[in-house]
Residue, then its C-alpha position, 0 to 999 in steps of 0.5 A: m578493487g581491493r577487498k578492503l575498499i569494498f568492505s569500506i563501501n559495505i560499511i558506509l552502505v549499511l550505516v546509510t541504510l540503517v539511517i534511512c530505515g529510521l526515517t520511516y518513523i519520522a514525520p516528513s515535516k521533520q526530515g529536512i534535507l533527507l525528505g524523500v530518501t525513503l524511496l531509495l530504501p528498496g534498492l539499498l536493501v537489495i544492494n546490501f543483500i548482494f554484498f552478503v552474497f558476495w562475502l558468502v561466496k568468497l568465504d570471507k569473515r566480513v560476511l558477518l557484517s552483512l549477516a548482522f544487517l540482514v537480521m536487524a533489517f529483516p522486517f524491512f526486507n519482508r515488506i518488499f519480498n515475501v515467501k508464503i511458507k505454510s498454508p492455513k489449516k483446513k479447520e481454520y479456513t472455512s466459508e463461515n469465517k472467511i472474509s474476502i477483501a479486494s482493492f483496485n485503482v481503476l484509473h479513470y483519467n476522465n475517459q468514460e469508455f475506458e472507466t466503464e470497461s475497467l469497472n466491468n472487468c473488476f466487478s466480474l473478477f470480484e464476483k468470480e472470486k466471491v469477494d465479500l467487499f472491496g474498494l475502488q479508487e479513481a472511480n467516477k461512476k457506479i455500475k448497477k448491474y452487479p449485486f453490490i451495495n455501494s458507499n459514495n455520494i454521502k450527505g452531498h459529498f463526493s469521493q473517488s474512493w468507493i466501498y462495495t459489499k454484498h453485506k449490510m452497511l450500517n453507516s457510511e461517510v466521507l472524510n474530507i481533509s483540506f491542506g490549506k488554501h493552495s491545496k485541493r481537498r482530498s477524501i477518504t470513504c468510510a463504511d461500517v459493514i456487518m460481516n459474519k455477525d461482526t461489524l467492521r469499519m472499512y476505510n478506502l483511501h487514495f492518498e495524494s498523487y505525484r502525477f509523474p510522467k511514466k516515460a523516462t524521457e519525460l521524467h528527464k525533461k522535467g528535471i531533478t529539481n521538479f522531481r524533488s519539489k513534487i516529492k517534498k510537497v506530496f510527502k507532507v500532504h501524505e503526513n497530513e492525510v494519515n494523521e487525520l485518518i489515524l485520529h478517525i480510526k482511533e475513535s472507531p468502536y469496531p475492528v478496522i480494515v484500511m485499503g487503497d492506493f497509498n501512492n507511496n511504498s511500504f517504507s513510507y511514514e504513512y504506512t509505518q504509522l498506520i501499522k504502529q498506531c492502529a495495531l494493523k498488519d499488511t496482508f502481503v507481509a502476512a501471506g503474500n508471495g514474491f515482490g507483490v508489485t501492484f503498480d505497473f510503472k515500467y522503469f520501477p515497478t513497485r507496491i503502493d496498494f495495500i490492505l491493512v487488517p487488525k493484528t489479531a486477524k488471521v490472513y490466509s492469502h494475498d494475491v495480486i491479479k496481474v491483468k493487463n490494460w485494465s489500469d496502471h494498477y493491479p487488483i489485490i485480493t486477500e482472505i482473512s478471518l477475525 
């Protein structure tokens, strides 16, 4: 294959990737036939980087196109791969102002024995890591043996997203979001917690799931039509969920922290809107290392669990705990100060 043809493919790829980057800011209901293509963005960014390396090795001036693209798209690359360059200064990083936050989808699947074991494991981990507060998703029960206050079963409502803390909890509620007569009601748990003499508003969410089978053979049996149909439906549900959540966040009198299972990657509309409209930042982008994979999907490992904190917060660390057989997700822990 001649270099001219390779460069032509390179140009097309750059243009396509830039268009898809732009789609992350557009509501799914307005994306038309392009709905769902943002899921391809991680792969496209990697291929663009390979083109950069190719032209660089060849010492070809065509590398300038890929270099320009990498500069423009750097914030997007930073969402899938990160390198922590420096450690926090000791004078900034003390036990007095540090807040440790964690999030974990425990994967109950109506298996009480499995769920109890998973909950015990994560509670023990968070106790060992001295976590101040954390959110659990897909949890059907509480564990009383650990010294945490929990927020759930509020005012007759039930949510599978729980907030736990060792600190004083002022208020808590469940935000119920309905998507019409043919859709299930989903909920987001919210709690106000006093931390280091300040009050924080915590949101723990679990956005609508795709419910895709995990094995490639099962995915193939379902077919591309079923695959696209599910993506189309879930993307629009996510749009509704995040719009309702943003309205609630904007009424908060306190600094806001959002955690949970987004069931979408960091190029999704919901992620982008929370960052943009609510003045939040991703703790992985601020202090993470590597790819930060949180979902153990064999054929396409990805990061769909997030902790978002105020832009003014200092983020000292972001860790993914790579434990096996607790869930299909990994716990994430971050340390910040406000």
